[in-house]
C-alpha positions as CSV (number, residue, x, y, z in Angstrom):
1,M,3.3,-7.6,-14.9
2,I,1.4,-4.3,-12.7
3,R,-1.9,-3.4,-14.2
4,I,-5.2,-1.0,-12.5
5,A,-7.2,-3.5,-10.3
6,T,-10.9,-4.3,-12.0
7,P,-13.7,-5.6,-9.8
8,A,-12.9,-9.3,-11.1
9,D,-10.2,-9.0,-8.6
10,L,-11.7,-7.6,-5.2
11,D,-11.6,-11.3,-3.7
12,G,-8.0,-11.9,-4.6
13,I,-7.3,-8.8,-3.3
14,V,-8.5,-9.2,0.2
15,R,-7.0,-12.3,0.2
16,L,-4.0,-10.7,-0.3
17,H,-3.9,-7.9,2.2
18,T,-5.3,-9.7,5.2
19,E,-3.3,-12.6,4.5
20,A,-0.3,-9.6,4.3
21,R,-1.7,-7.6,7.5
22,A,-2.0,-11.5,9.8
23,T,1.9,-11.1,9.0
24,Y,2.9,-8.2,10.6
25,Y,-0.7,-7.6,13.4
26,R,-0.4,-11.3,15.0
27,G,0.7,-10.8,18.5
28,H,1.0,-7.2,18.5
29,L,-3.2,-6.9,17.8
30,P,-6.3,-9.5,19.0
31,E,-6.8,-11.7,16.0
32,E,-10.7,-10.6,15.5
33,E,-9.1,-7.1,14.8
34,Y,-7.1,-8.6,11.2
35,L,-8.5,-11.8,10.9
36,G,-12.2,-11.5,12.4
37,A,-15.3,-11.7,10.1
38,E,-16.3,-8.2,10.9
39,E,-13.0,-6.9,10.0
40,V,-12.2,-8.7,6.3
41,G,-15.6,-7.4,5.7
42,R,-15.1,-3.6,6.6
43,S,-11.7,-4.5,4.3
44,R,-13.5,-5.8,1.0
45,G,-15.8,-2.5,1.1
46,G,-12.7,-0.4,1.4
47,W,-10.7,-2.2,-1.0
48,A,-14.1,-2.6,-3.1
49,R,-14.4,1.4,-3.5
50,A,-11.1,1.9,-4.1
51,I,-11.8,0.2,-6.7
52,D,-14.5,2.1,-8.6
53,R,-13.2,5.6,-7.1
54,A,-12.1,8.3,-10.1
55,D,-9.8,9.8,-7.7
56,A,-7.8,6.2,-6.3
57,T,-5.7,4.0,-7.9
58,V,-5.4,0.4,-7.2
59,V,-2.8,-1.9,-9.2
60,C,-2.1,-5.4,-9.3
61,A,1.0,-7.5,-9.1
62,E,1.0,-10.9,-11.2
63,R,2.6,-13.6,-10.9
64,D,2.5,-16.7,-13.7
65,G,-0.9,-15.7,-13.6
66,A,-1.0,-14.9,-9.8
67,L,-2.0,-11.3,-7.5
68,A,1.5,-11.9,-5.7
69,G,1.3,-8.1,-4.3
70,I,-1.4,-4.6,-4.7
71,A,-0.4,-1.0,-4.1
72,A,-3.6,1.7,-3.7
73,H,-3.2,5.4,-3.6
74,A,-5.5,8.5,-3.3
75,V,-5.1,12.1,-2.5
76,R,-6.8,12.4,1.2
77,D,-7.0,16.2,2.3
78,G,-5.2,17.4,-0.7
79,V,-2.2,15.6,-0.2
80,M,-0.9,12.1,-2.2
81,H,-1.8,9.2,-0.1
82,L,0.1,5.7,-0.5
83,T,-2.7,3.8,1.5
84,Q,-1.7,0.2,1.0
85,L,0.9,-1.9,-0.3
86,H,1.4,-5.3,0.5
87,V,2.9,-8.5,-1.4
88,A,1.5,-11.8,-0.6
89,P,4.2,-13.2,2.1
90,D,6.0,-16.1,0.2
91,R,6.6,-14.0,-3.0
92,W,8.5,-11.4,-1.4
93,R,11.9,-10.8,-1.4
94,E,11.5,-11.0,-5.0
95,G,11.0,-7.7,-6.3
96,I,7.7,-7.4,-6.0
97,G,7.4,-4.1,-3.4
98,T,9.8,-2.3,-5.8
99,E,8.0,-2.6,-9.1
100,L,4.5,-1.8,-6.8
101,H,6.5,1.1,-5.6
102,E,8.0,2.1,-8.7
103,A,4.1,2.1,-9.9
104,C,3.1,4.4,-8.0
105,V,5.6,7.3,-7.8
106,A,5.5,7.0,-11.7
107,A,1.7,8.2,-11.3
108,W,2.8,10.6,-9.5
109,Q,5.6,12.2,-11.6
110,R,3.2,11.9,-14.3
111,E,0.9,13.5,-12.0
112,M,2.5,16.5,-11.5
113,V,2.6,15.2,-7.3
114,T,6.0,16.8,-5.5
115,E,5.4,14.5,-2.0
116,A,3.4,12.1,-0.7
117,R,2.9,10.4,3.0
118,L,2.6,7.2,4.0
119,E,1.6,5.6,7.8
120,V,3.0,2.1,8.7
121,F,2.5,0.1,11.9
122,V,4.4,1.2,14.5
123,H,6.0,-2.5,14.5
124,N,5.7,-3.5,11.3
125,T,9.7,-2.5,11.1
126,R,9.8,-5.2,7.2
127,A,8.0,-2.3,6.0
128,Q,9.9,0.4,7.5
129,S,12.7,-0.3,6.2
130,F,11.6,-1.1,3.0
131,Y,10.1,2.6,2.7
132,V,13.5,4.4,4.4
133,A,15.2,2.7,1.6
134,R,13.0,3.9,-1.2
135,G,13.7,7.7,0.1
136,W,10.3,8.2,3.0
137,A,11.2,9.8,5.8
138,P,9.9,10.3,9.2
139,D,6.9,13.6,8.8
140,P,8.3,16.3,10.8
141,D,5.0,18.0,10.9
142,H,3.1,14.7,12.1
143,P,5.3,12.3,12.6
144,R,2.9,9.2,14.4
145,T,-0.3,8.4,14.3
146,S,-1.4,6.1,17.6
147,D,-0.1,2.9,16.4
148,H,1.4,3.7,13.2
149,L,4.4,6.2,11.9
150,V,3.3,8.3,9.4
151,L,5.7,9.2,7.0
152,R,7.0,11.7,3.3
153,L,8.0,11.2,0.6
154,A,9.7,14.2,-0.9
155,V,8.2,13.1,-5.2
156,P,11.3,13.4,-7.3
157,A,10.7,15.1,-11.0
158,E,10.1,13.0,-14.1
159,V,13.4,12.0,-15.1
160,R,12.8,12.5,-19.5
161,A,14.6,10.9,-21.5
């Protein structure tokens, strides 16, 4: 089930986010940058603000009554950004990421968004492959930040039956 996050989800979201980030940052960044108390606190504050913001959307994927994935998107500088998409590592390859991605794209279609961007850690080739398989491509105008690739998606028009 995919649903909108509530403040009651915050602890689970932070836990899942921290666990997922560790899988791709480990060996590339110092541990305190993704597992340190200061970073986890910063993450918690960011997620709390995102859940409360009227101009952002945070969605949760549940399986068997437990949080299995999260995604967030918001407009930044006039452009829609997929700011987060994480699946609990023990739930990979179950279609949860695809469901979260489809929920975001469907929301963008309803909002008449024609283009979206995201940033993906340069060493996270698993995520890069996931996004490319769903139509994301390098952004020719801004291909990279310091340690992230910038991808762009031309959001397909909503198909009505």
